[in-house]
C-alpha positions as CSV (number, residue, x, y, z in Angstrom):
1,M,-6.0,66.6,-22.3
2,T,-6.4,64.8,-19.0
3,A,-4.2,62.1,-18.2
4,F,-6.8,60.1,-16.1
5,P,-9.0,57.7,-18.0
6,T,-11.4,59.8,-19.4
7,V,-14.4,57.7,-18.3
8,S,-17.0,59.5,-15.6
9,V,-16.1,59.0,-12.7
10,T,-15.8,60.4,-9.6
11,P,-12.7,60.8,-7.4
12,V,-13.2,60.3,-4.0
13,P,-11.1,61.7,-1.5
14,G,-8.4,59.9,1.2
15,V,-6.7,56.8,0.3
16,G,-4.6,56.2,3.7
17,A,-1.1,54.1,3.9
18,R,-3.4,50.8,4.8
19,A,-5.6,50.7,1.7
20,A,-2.6,52.0,-0.6
21,R,-0.6,49.1,0.5
22,A,-3.8,47.1,-0.4
23,L,-3.6,48.3,-3.8
24,T,0.1,48.1,-4.7
25,T,0.4,44.6,-2.5
26,E,0.5,42.9,-6.1
27,F,3.1,44.6,-7.6
28,A,4.9,44.5,-4.2
29,R,4.8,40.7,-3.7
30,Q,6.7,40.4,-6.9
31,N,9.9,39.1,-6.5
32,A,11.1,38.7,-10.1
33,A,11.3,41.7,-12.4
34,T,8.0,43.7,-12.5
35,S,6.5,46.7,-14.5
36,A,3.7,48.1,-12.9
37,L,1.3,51.0,-14.3
38,L,-0.4,53.3,-11.7
39,V,-3.2,55.7,-13.3
40,G,-4.4,58.8,-11.3
41,A,-1.6,59.1,-9.7
42,D,-1.3,62.0,-7.2
43,H,2.8,63.4,-6.1
44,S,1.6,63.6,-2.6
45,S,-0.3,60.5,-2.6
46,A,0.1,57.6,0.1
47,V,-0.6,55.0,-3.4
48,V,2.1,56.3,-5.3
49,A,5.0,56.2,-2.0
50,A,3.4,52.4,-1.5
51,A,4.7,51.6,-5.3
52,V,7.6,53.0,-5.3
53,E,8.6,51.6,-1.9
54,A,7.7,48.5,-3.6
55,L,10.4,48.2,-6.6
56,L,13.0,46.1,-6.5
57,P,16.4,46.0,-8.5
58,G,14.7,45.0,-12.2
59,D,11.3,46.8,-12.0
60,T,9.6,49.4,-13.5
61,L,7.1,51.8,-12.4
62,T,5.2,54.2,-14.5
63,L,2.8,57.0,-13.6
64,V,0.4,58.6,-15.3
65,P,-1.1,62.0,-13.3
66,G,-4.4,62.4,-11.7
67,R,-6.7,65.4,-11.3
68,D,-4.7,66.5,-8.7
69,S,-1.4,66.0,-10.2
70,S,0.5,67.1,-13.2
71,S,3.8,65.4,-14.8
72,D,5.7,68.6,-13.8
73,L,4.8,67.6,-10.3
74,L,5.2,63.9,-9.9
75,R,9.1,64.3,-11.7
76,G,10.1,66.9,-8.6
77,H,9.0,64.6,-6.4
78,I,10.6,61.7,-8.0
79,S,13.9,63.6,-8.8
80,G,13.9,64.1,-5.0
81,L,13.7,60.3,-4.2
82,G,16.9,59.9,-5.9
83,S,18.8,58.5,-8.7
84,W,17.7,55.1,-7.8
85,V,14.1,55.6,-8.2
86,A,14.3,57.9,-10.7
87,D,15.7,55.4,-13.2
88,R,13.4,52.4,-12.5
89,V,10.1,55.5,-12.3
90,K,8.8,56.7,-15.3
91,I,6.5,59.4,-16.0
92,V,3.9,60.2,-19.3
93,E,1.5,62.9,-19.8
94,S,-1.3,60.3,-21.1
95,L,-2.8,56.6,-20.7
96,A,-2.1,56.7,-24.6
97,E,1.9,57.4,-23.7
98,A,1.6,53.9,-21.4
99,Q,3.1,50.5,-22.0
100,P,0.9,47.4,-21.0
101,A,2.1,46.5,-17.7
102,D,2.2,43.3,-15.1
103,V,0.3,45.3,-12.4
104,V,-2.0,48.2,-13.1
105,I,-3.0,50.1,-10.1
106,V,-6.0,53.3,-10.4
107,G,-4.4,55.4,-7.8
108,E,-7.7,57.3,-7.2
109,P,-10.5,55.2,-5.2
110,L,-13.7,55.7,-8.1
111,T,-17.9,55.7,-7.5
112,G,-20.1,55.0,-10.6
113,T,-22.6,53.0,-12.3
114,A,-22.4,49.8,-13.4
115,D,-21.8,51.2,-17.3
116,E,-18.8,53.5,-16.1
117,A,-17.1,51.1,-14.6
118,R,-17.4,49.0,-17.2
119,A,-16.2,51.5,-19.5
120,L,-13.4,52.0,-17.7
121,I,-12.2,48.1,-17.4
122,D,-12.3,48.2,-21.5
123,Q,-10.1,51.1,-21.4
124,L,-7.5,49.8,-19.0
125,G,-7.6,46.4,-20.6
126,K,-5.4,46.7,-23.2
127,Y,-2.5,47.9,-20.5
128,L,-3.1,44.3,-19.2
129,S,0.0,42.2,-19.9
130,D,-0.9,38.3,-19.8
131,G,-1.7,37.3,-16.4
132,A,-1.5,41.2,-15.2
133,V,-4.0,42.4,-12.3
134,L,-6.1,45.2,-12.3
135,S,-6.4,47.1,-9.2
136,V,-8.8,49.7,-8.1
137,A,-10.8,51.0,-5.0
138,V,-14.6,51.9,-4.5
139,P,-16.0,53.2,-1.4
140,A,-17.2,50.4,0.7
141,G,-20.6,51.9,2.0
142,P,-24.2,51.7,0.5
143,G,-24.2,53.9,-2.2
144,R,-26.0,53.1,-4.8
145,T,-23.6,53.7,-8.1
146,A,-20.8,52.7,-5.5
147,G,-22.4,49.0,-5.5
148,A,-23.0,48.9,-9.2
149,A,-19.4,49.4,-9.8
150,A,-18.2,47.0,-7.1
151,E,-20.6,44.4,-8.6
152,L,-19.6,44.8,-12.0
153,F,-15.6,44.3,-11.2
154,R,-16.0,41.4,-8.9
155,Q,-18.4,39.6,-11.9
156,G,-15.2,40.6,-14.2
157,A,-12.6,38.4,-12.6
158,L,-12.4,35.7,-14.5
159,F,-9.0,34.0,-13.4
160,G,-9.7,36.0,-10.0
161,V,-7.4,37.2,-7.3
162,G,-9.8,38.9,-4.7
163,S,-11.1,41.5,-2.5
164,D,-9.5,43.4,0.6
165,L,-11.7,45.3,2.8
166,V,-10.3,48.5,4.6
167,V,-12.6,49.6,7.1
168,R,-9.3,52.3,8.7
169,N,-9.8,54.4,6.3
170,Q,-11.4,57.7,5.8
171,P,-13.6,56.6,3.7
172,P,-13.8,52.9,3.9
173,L,-12.5,51.4,0.7
174,R,-13.0,48.0,-0.7
175,V,-10.5,47.1,-3.2
176,H,-11.1,44.5,-6.1
177,K,-7.4,43.2,-7.7
178,L,-8.7,41.4,-10.4
179,R,-7.2,39.3,-13.6
180,F,-8.5,39.1,-16.8
181,S,-6.7,36.6,-18.0
182,P,-4.8,33.2,-16.7
183,A,-1.7,33.4,-14.8
184,E,0.8,30.8,-15.4
185,V,1.2,28.3,-12.3
186,S,4.8,28.4,-12.7
187,T,4.4,32.3,-11.3
188,A,3.4,31.1,-8.0
189,A,6.6,29.9,-6.8
190,G,8.5,33.4,-7.0
191,L,5.6,35.4,-5.5
192,A,6.0,36.5,-1.4
193,P,2.8,36.1,0.5
194,A,0.2,38.9,-0.4
195,Y,-0.2,41.8,2.3
196,R,-4.1,41.2,3.6
197,T,-6.1,43.0,5.5
198,S,-7.9,40.9,6.8
199,S,-4.5,40.5,9.3
200,V,-4.5,43.6,11.2
201,P,-1.2,44.3,12.9
202,V,-1.1,44.6,17.1
203,T,2.6,44.5,16.9
204,R,5.6,43.8,14.7
205,T,5.4,39.9,14.9
206,M,1.7,39.3,16.1
207,H,-1.2,40.3,13.8
208,I,-5.3,39.6,14.9
209,D,-7.8,38.4,12.6
210,S,-10.3,40.7,11.4
211,N,-12.8,38.5,12.4
212,G,-11.1,38.3,15.9
213,V,-11.7,42.4,16.0
214,A,-15.0,42.1,15.4
215,A,-15.5,39.4,18.2
216,A,-14.2,41.0,20.6
217,G,-15.8,44.8,19.4
218,I,-19.4,42.4,19.8
219,A,-17.8,41.5,23.1
220,L,-17.0,44.7,24.3
221,G,-20.3,46.2,22.7
222,L,-22.6,44.4,24.8
223,A,-20.8,44.9,28.1
224,V,-21.5,48.7,27.0
225,L,-24.9,47.2,26.6
226,A,-25.3,45.5,30.0
227,R,-24.3,48.1,31.8
228,R,-26.7,50.2,30.8
229,A,-29.6,48.5,30.7
230,R,-27.9,47.6,34.6
231,P,-26.3,49.4,36.4
232,K,-25.7,47.9,39.6
233,S,-25.7,44.5,38.1
234,K,-21.9,42.8,37.0
235,L,-23.2,41.2,34.7
236,W,-21.6,43.3,32.5
237,L,-18.5,41.7,33.3
238,V,-19.0,38.3,31.6
239,P,-18.3,40.1,27.5
240,A,-15.9,42.4,28.5
241,L,-13.6,39.4,30.5
242,A,-14.7,37.5,27.0
243,A,-13.4,40.1,24.8
244,A,-9.3,39.4,25.3
245,P,-9.6,35.7,25.1
246,V,-12.2,35.7,22.1
247,A,-9.2,38.3,20.4
248,A,-6.5,35.7,21.0
249,F,-8.5,33.4,19.2
250,F,-8.3,34.7,16.0
251,R,-4.4,35.6,16.4
252,D,-2.2,35.3,13.6
253,P,1.5,36.0,14.4
254,E,4.4,36.3,11.3
255,R,6.1,33.2,10.4
256,D,9.0,32.7,8.9
257,V,8.3,30.6,5.4
258,P,11.0,27.9,4.8
259,T,12.5,29.0,0.9
260,D,13.5,25.6,0.2
261,P,11.7,24.9,-3.4
262,A,11.0,21.2,-2.1
263,A,9.4,21.8,0.9
264,I,5.9,21.1,1.6
265,I,4.7,23.3,5.0
266,S,1.6,22.7,7.5
267,S,-1.4,25.0,6.6
268,A,-2.2,25.0,10.4
269,D,-1.0,24.9,14.0
270,G,-2.0,21.6,16.0
271,K,-0.9,18.3,15.8
272,V,-0.7,15.5,13.4
273,L,-3.6,12.8,13.4
274,S,-2.5,10.8,10.6
275,V,-0.2,10.4,7.4
276,E,-1.5,7.7,5.1
277,R,-2.1,7.5,1.6
278,L,-5.4,6.7,-0.4
279,R,-7.4,7.7,-3.0
280,D,-9.9,10.1,-3.8
281,E,-11.4,10.5,-7.1
282,R,-12.5,14.2,-6.7
283,F,-8.9,15.6,-7.7
284,G,-8.0,12.7,-9.9
285,P,-6.8,9.1,-10.8
286,G,-3.9,8.9,-8.4
287,E,-2.9,8.0,-5.2
288,F,-1.9,10.7,-2.8
289,L,-0.3,11.4,0.9
290,R,-2.8,12.6,3.1
291,I,-1.0,14.3,6.1
292,A,-4.1,15.8,9.2
293,V,-3.4,18.2,11.7
294,F,-5.9,18.5,14.6
295,L,-6.3,22.0,15.9
296,S,-7.6,22.8,19.5
297,V,-8.8,25.9,20.4
298,F,-5.6,26.7,22.0
299,D,-3.9,26.6,18.6
300,V,-3.6,29.4,15.9
301,H,-6.8,28.4,13.4
302,V,-5.7,30.9,10.4
303,N,-4.8,28.4,7.7
304,R,-1.8,28.9,4.8
305,A,-1.2,27.2,1.5
306,P,1.4,24.8,2.2
307,V,2.5,25.2,-1.4
308,A,2.6,27.8,-4.0
309,G,0.7,27.5,-6.9
310,R,-3.0,28.5,-8.4
311,V,-6.5,27.7,-7.1
312,A,-7.9,26.0,-9.4
313,D,-11.3,24.7,-7.9
314,Y,-12.7,25.3,-4.5
315,F,-16.3,23.6,-3.3
316,V,-17.6,22.5,-0.1
317,E,-18.7,18.7,1.2
318,E,-22.1,19.2,3.2
319,G,-21.5,17.2,6.5
320,G,-22.1,16.9,10.6
321,Y,-19.5,18.2,13.3
322,A,-18.2,15.4,15.2
323,N,-14.9,15.6,17.4
324,A,-12.4,16.7,14.8
325,A,-9.8,14.1,16.5
326,T,-12.3,11.5,15.7
327,A,-12.2,9.2,12.6
328,A,-16.3,10.3,12.4
329,A,-14.8,14.1,11.4
330,E,-14.2,12.3,7.7
331,H,-18.0,13.3,7.5
332,N,-18.3,16.4,8.7
333,V,-18.7,19.9,6.9
334,A,-15.4,20.7,4.8
335,A,-14.0,22.8,2.2
336,Y,-11.3,22.2,-0.4
337,T,-9.0,24.1,-1.9
338,V,-7.9,22.7,-4.4
339,L,-4.2,24.1,-5.9
340,D,-2.5,23.5,-9.8
341,T,1.3,23.0,-9.0
342,D,4.0,22.5,-10.8
343,Q,4.2,19.1,-8.8
344,G,0.8,18.4,-9.8
345,T,-2.4,18.8,-7.6
346,V,-2.2,19.6,-3.9
347,V,-5.4,20.0,-2.0
348,V,-6.0,21.4,1.7
349,A,-9.3,20.8,3.5
350,Q,-10.2,22.9,5.9
351,R,-12.9,21.0,8.4
352,T,-15.0,21.6,10.8
353,G,-15.6,19.6,14.2
354,L,-17.0,19.9,17.1
355,I,-17.4,23.3,18.0
356,A,-15.9,24.7,14.4
357,R,-19.5,26.2,12.9
358,R,-17.9,28.5,10.2
359,I,-15.2,28.1,7.4
360,V,-13.4,31.1,6.0
361,Q,-11.9,31.2,2.5
362,R,-10.4,33.9,1.0
363,A,-9.0,32.7,-2.6
364,P,-11.2,32.7,-5.4
365,V,-10.2,30.7,-7.9
366,G,-7.8,32.0,-10.2
367,T,-5.7,32.9,-7.3
368,L,-2.3,33.1,-6.8
369,L,-0.9,31.7,-3.3
370,A,2.9,31.9,-2.1
371,K,3.6,29.4,-0.1
372,G,2.7,29.8,3.8
373,E,0.1,33.1,2.4
374,R,-2.8,33.4,4.3
375,Y,-6.2,32.4,3.0
376,G,-8.6,31.6,5.5
377,L,-9.0,30.3,8.5
378,I,-11.6,27.8,10.4
379,R,-13.3,29.1,13.7
380,F,-12.8,27.6,17.2
381,G,-11.8,23.5,17.0
382,S,-11.2,21.9,13.7
383,R,-8.9,20.0,11.7
384,T,-6.9,20.8,8.4
385,D,-5.6,18.0,5.7
386,V,-3.0,18.3,3.2
387,Y,-3.4,16.0,0.1
388,L,0.0,15.7,-2.1
389,P,1.1,13.5,-5.0
390,A,1.8,10.2,-3.2
391,D,4.5,9.7,-6.0
392,R,5.9,13.0,-5.7
393,A,6.4,13.2,-2.0
394,E,7.7,12.1,0.7
395,A,6.1,12.9,4.8
396,L,8.6,14.6,7.0
397,V,6.4,14.1,10.2
398,S,4.5,11.7,12.3
399,V,1.5,10.9,14.0
400,G,1.0,12.7,17.8
401,E,3.5,15.5,16.2
402,R,3.0,19.1,16.9
403,V,3.5,21.3,14.0
404,V,3.1,25.1,13.9
405,G,1.7,26.6,10.2
406,G,3.8,28.3,7.8
407,S,7.1,26.8,9.1
408,T,7.1,23.5,9.8
409,V,7.9,21.3,6.7
410,I,6.3,17.7,7.1
411,A,6.6,16.8,3.6
412,R,9.2,17.1,1.1
413,F,8.7,16.9,-2.9
414,T,11.1,14.2,-3.8
415,N,11.9,15.8,-7.6
416,A,12.1,19.2,-7.2
């Protein structure tokens, strides 16, 4: 009897440490006791290693052997990791012996048709607890069958979590993290920020957003082309010298997020433009406290969730591209991420500016965001507004004050 789901899918070799971390991130970020089910486990795989590393006291991990492993090999591997791990890891012969879990991980990359992917979802569906996440990887290339499976996974995420592209893997993979029933809003408060492959580590404390890696790569590519086309010209130096500052613009440093549950943190680096009370019927009938922060081209442009919550809505309002530091920026293009929280509705607006023309938002509706979690960015100069329930929050910053995204406490909930 095969222990792996019986749908006709083809395993693809190679899940490196980075892809394994992306597959297991929804298990790793849980601070409360959590159960995980890893289907298609290989005793020597990076996915098993990442899942074991994520274990905390109170957690349980169930392993279902994959095609290239067995329950005996898995038991031998787990027992060799010591009693602390062995006490928290259960190994079963087949999927039929497993119990529903909070996180279900498919440990082997899959290809196949949409029908085969649908069969996999149907088979694993009964092993998902309410609000549980299914994490699965498919090849990221242009293959027809991989594309069909990937599209089905994207369509199936009714209460989404999103997907991550892992380029630094052989083959490149797209990791889909899907939720098919809604998670409780209160769950977000117990989460750590999710690992994002869009944030590429450079040092222990400094990352570069993947947009910056791509932009710097394009600049260097243009330099190579210019040098080959005109070897006697110094024109190639222009894009070559631009690569470093372009990458630096997309820097994404690690931040120490305040643990106080009443603290509301800045969504971005920059200078406080305004602190005001207003009404906006798009978000509800009550009054909101809005804190607007201007980001110059020298500020970090990665945006973070100011509070823990669930993404309830996301929409873009069309407009102009006025200087983000002026009143006219109220009518600029803006992307609104609406969060359901334990304290009511909180909204983050990413506004374009005179130079900024591109907003990136990576948290689909239904996603649970931890406080301080990266969820998007705005390219070049811009502005970020945080809307808070006015009857439940008080501002702790003033106009002209500089704030640091993910660290500076800009307001507090008064009844937390």
